[in-house]
C-alpha positions in Angstrom: 5.7 -33.9 -9.7 4.1 -30.5 -9.0 2.4 -32.0 -5.9 5.7 -33.3 -4.7 7.3 -29.9 -5.1 4.5 -28.2 -3.2 4.7 -30.8 -0.5 8.5 -30.2 -0.2 8.0 -26.4 0.0 5.3 -26.9 2.7 7.6 -29.1 4.7 10.7 -26.9 4.4 9.0 -23.5 4.8 8.6 -23.8 8.6 12.2 -24.9 8.9 13.3 -21.7 7.1 11.1 -19.6 9.4 12.7 -21.3 12.5 16.2 -20.6 11.1 15.3 -17.0 10.6 14.0 -16.7 14.2 17.2 -18.4 15.4 19.3 -15.9 13.4 17.3 -13.0 14.8 17.8 -14.1 18.4 21.5 -14.4 17.8 21.7 -10.6 17.5 19.2 -9.6 20.2 15.4 -9.4 20.5 12.4 -7.4 19.5 12.2 -4.3 21.7 9.4 -2.8 23.7 8.5 0.5 21.9 7.8 2.1 25.3 11.4 1.3 26.3 13.2 2.7 23.2 15.9 5.0 24.4 16.2 6.8 21.1 15.0 6.9 17.5 17.3 6.5 14.5 16.0 7.6 11.1 17.3 5.5 8.2 16.7 6.4 4.6 16.6 3.7 1.8 17.4 4.9 -1.7 17.1 3.4 -5.2 20.9 4.0 -5.5 21.0 0.9 -3.2 22.2 2.7 -0.2 21.2 3.3 3.4 21.7 6.7 5.0 23.3 6.4 7.4 25.2 3.2 6.7 26.8 3.0 10.2 24.8 3.2 13.4 26.3 3.2 16.9 24.5 1.4 19.7 25.2 0.2 23.2 24.8 -3.4 24.3 21.5 -3.6 26.0 20.1 -0.5 24.3 16.6 -0.5 22.7 16.5 1.5 19.5 13.5 2.5 17.4 14.5 2.5 13.7 12.2 4.7 11.6 13.0 3.5 8.1 11.9 5.7 5.1 11.9 4.4 1.6 12.7 7.5 -0.5 12.9 5.5 -3.7 10.5 4.2 -6.3 10.9 0.5 -5.6 10.3 -1.6 -2.5 13.2 -2.0 0.0 13.7 -3.6 3.4 15.8 -3.1 6.5 17.0 -6.4 8.0 19.3 -6.8 11.0 21.6 -9.8 11.1 25.0 -11.4 11.4 26.9 -10.8 8.1 27.0 -14.5 7.3 23.2 -14.8 7.8 22.5 -11.8 5.6 24.7 -13.1 2.8 23.0 -16.6 3.0 19.5 -15.0 3.0 20.4 -12.7 0.1 21.4 -15.8 -1.9 18.1 -17.5 -1.0 16.2 -14.4 -2.2 17.9 -14.7 -5.6 16.4 -18.1 -5.9 13.0 -17.2 -4.5 12.5 -13.5 -5.3 8.8 -13.5 -4.3 9.5 -14.7 -0.8 7.8 -12.4 1.8 9.3 -11.8 5.2 7.6 -11.7 8.6 10.7 -11.8 10.7 11.0 -9.7 13.9 14.5 -8.4 12.9 13.4 -6.7 9.7 10.8 -4.4 8.1 9.8 -4.1 4.4 8.8 -0.7 3.2 6.9 0.2 0.0 8.1 3.2 -2.1 7.4 6.6 -0.4 6.3 4.9 2.8 7.8 4.6 6.3 8.2 1.6 8.5 9.4 1.0 12.1 11.5 -1.6 13.8 12.2 -1.6 17.5 15.2 -3.7 18.5 17.0 -4.5 21.8 20.7 -5.2 21.3 21.2 -7.9 23.9 24.1 -9.5 22.1 27.5 -8.1 21.1 29.6 -9.1 18.1 29.3 -8.1 14.5 25.8 -7.0 13.4 25.0 -5.6 10.0 21.8 -4.6 8.2 20.8 -4.9 4.6 18.1 -5.0 2.0 17.7 -8.6 0.9 15.5 -8.0 -2.2 17.2 -9.7 -5.2 20.2 -7.7 -6.3 20.0 -4.9 -3.7 22.4 -6.4 -1.1 24.8 -7.4 -3.9 24.7 -3.8 -5.2 25.9 -2.5 -1.8 22.6 -1.9 0.1 24.0 -2.8 3.5 25.4 -1.1 6.6 26.9 -1.9 10.0 25.8 -1.6 13.6 28.8 -0.5 15.7 28.8 -1.1 19.4 30.1 1.8 21.6 30.6 2.4 25.3 29.0 5.8 25.1 
């Protein structure tokens, strides 16, 4: 039975990775750091908050996010459509040790800083959140707002 379970995980894991890549491309694409028009600093706290929790961008803009974990526990900054973030947060509840290597997110250890460069090629609703079990549900999320300026 254990061998069957491992075989199932080995079979489904690449499908989950492909789904994450599809979700990432639904909101844009990894950006070229040399073409980042600006840098936005985002703090992640153990109060399960992002500061700021609303970030304005222009469609087509490339933004460098410098994400600082000012807390004592690991957090992550993941961009996505609201529905995709909710689904992934539920999956993380079932598989809390799952590690991410998605282009639309960065995990940051306590006291450390990470970077994510993203090009917003798509419009629509884009949010960000920490998908570690319980963090998203506790309110650790924010919104990307598209502006004309």
